[in-house]
C-alpha positions in Angstrom: 81.4 128.4 104.2 83.5 130.3 102.7 83.3 130.1 98.7 80.3 132.4 99.1 82.6 135.6 99.3 85.1 135.0 96.9 86.0 137.4 93.7 86.3 136.2 90.1 89.9 135.4 90.3 90.0 133.5 93.7 87.0 131.7 91.9 89.6 130.8 88.9 92.5 129.7 91.1 90.5 127.7 92.9 90.3 123.7 93.0 87.4 122.8 90.1 85.7 119.6 90.9 86.3 116.7 88.7 83.1 116.9 86.8 83.7 119.9 85.6 87.5 119.7 84.4 85.7 116.8 82.1 83.4 119.1 81.0 86.0 122.1 80.7 87.9 119.6 78.3 84.4 118.7 76.2 84.2 122.8 75.7 87.5 123.2 74.9 87.1 120.5 72.3 84.2 122.0 70.6 85.2 125.5 70.8 88.7 124.0 68.7 86.7 121.8 65.9 84.3 125.2 65.6 87.6 127.2 65.1 89.3 124.8 62.3 86.0 124.6 60.6 85.7 128.2 60.6 89.7 129.2 59.6 89.4 126.2 57.2 90.8 127.4 53.7 88.3 125.3 51.1 85.1 126.9 50.4 82.7 125.1 53.1 78.7 125.6 52.3 77.2 128.8 55.1 75.0 126.5 57.2 78.5 124.5 58.2 80.4 127.4 58.8 77.2 128.8 61.1 76.9 125.8 63.0 81.0 126.4 63.4 80.5 129.7 64.7 77.7 128.3 67.2 80.4 125.7 68.2 83.0 127.9 68.9 80.7 130.1 71.3 78.8 127.0 73.2 82.1 125.7 73.8 83.8 128.8 75.0 80.7 129.5 77.2 80.8 126.0 78.9 84.4 126.1 79.3 84.2 129.5 80.9 81.3 128.4 83.7 83.0 125.2 83.9 86.6 126.6 85.3 84.6 129.0 88.0 82.9 126.3 90.0 85.0 125.4 93.1 84.9 122.6 95.1 83.3 122.6 98.6 85.0 122.8 101.7 82.5 120.6 103.6 82.7 117.0 103.3 79.3 114.9 102.5 78.2 113.6 105.3 77.3 109.5 104.3 74.1 108.2 106.2 74.2 103.9 106.3 
């Protein structure tokens, strides 16, 4: 299997499985919502702002990890 010997650039440029594309989109949305809450011009409670920081962190991590997932080259065998 060729996927084992890939560097980071090759992994991010390789095709991503559908599930990880969905997960990446969810991560980007979470990070965006957290960023909007942090950057809001209205004074918000400290708890809400700290939760928004965790949303940005979690969404960023989900997005980055999902982007490095790679489709395998082997087709799954169907046993009937």
